C-alpha positions in Angstrom: 39.8 78.6 88.8 41.5 75.8 86.9 44.0 73.4 88.2 46.7 75.1 86.1 45.8 78.5 87.5 45.9 77.1 91.0 49.3 75.5 90.3 50.6 78.8 88.9 49.2 80.7 92.0 50.8 78.2 94.3 54.2 78.7 92.6 53.8 82.4 92.8 52.9 82.3 96.5 55.9 80.0 97.2 58.1 82.5 95.4 56.7 85.4 97.4 57.2 83.5 100.6 60.8 82.8 99.7 61.4 86.5 98.9 59.8 87.6 102.1 61.9 85.1 104.1 65.0 86.4 102.4 64.1 90.0 103.0 63.3 89.3 106.7 66.7 87.6 107.2 68.3 90.7 105.6 66.4 93.0 107.8 67.2 91.0 110.9 70.9 91.1 110.0 70.8 94.8 109.4 69.1 95.3 112.8 71.7 93.2 114.5 74.4 95.4 113.1 72.6 98.5 114.1 72.1 97.2 117.7 75.8 96.3 117.9 76.8 99.8 116.6 74.4 101.4 119.0 75.9 99.4 121.9 79.4 100.4 120.9 78.4 104.0 120.6 76.8 104.0 124.0 80.0 102.5 125.5 82.1 105.1 123.7 79.9 107.9 125.1 80.2 106.5 128.6 84.0 106.2 128.2 84.3 109.7 126.8 82.2 111.1 129.7 84.3 109.3 132.3 87.5 110.4 130.6 86.3 114.0 130.4 85.3 114.0 134.1 88.8 112.7 135.0 90.4 115.3 132.8 88.3 118.1 134.3 89.2 116.9 137.9 92.9 116.9 136.9 92.6 120.4 135.4 90.9 121.7 138.5 93.6 120.3 140.7 96.2 121.9 138.4 94.4 125.3 138.7 94.3 125.0 142.5 98.0 124.2 142.5 98.7 127.3 140.4 96.6 129.4 142.7 98.5 128.1 145.7 101.9 128.6 144.2 100.9 132.1 143.0 100.2 133.2 146.6 103.3 131.5 147.8 105.4 133.2 145.1 103.8 136.5 146.0 104.6 136.0 149.7 108.1 135.0 148.8 108.6 138.1 146.7 107.3 140.3 149.5 109.7 138.6 151.9 112.6 139.1 149.6 111.7 142.7 148.9 111.4 143.4 152.6 114.7 141.7 153.3 116.4 143.6 150.5 115.0 146.8 152.0 116.3 146.0 155.4 119.7 145.1 154.1 119.8 148.3 152.0 118.8 150.4 155.0 121.5 148.7 157.1 124.1 149.3 154.4 123.2 152.9 153.8 122.5 153.6 157.2 
């Protein structure tokens, strides 16, 4: 190999090294962005799960309240009906 060929090869190798370095920097930057997005997504999923759990607890409490009020309303209706029946029997009676 002649000196000119060696010099041309050295220039080519230096060019390739520069391109590889540039590509590696680009890859590292892209990976950093992906890691940040992944971290944000994980946090969003945790927040969503926590919020969903809180919403489910609130809905369950609301359902229990509705059930409790339903029985109380049924009891009140029976009491009013009974009282009305008593009053009606006294009046007609």
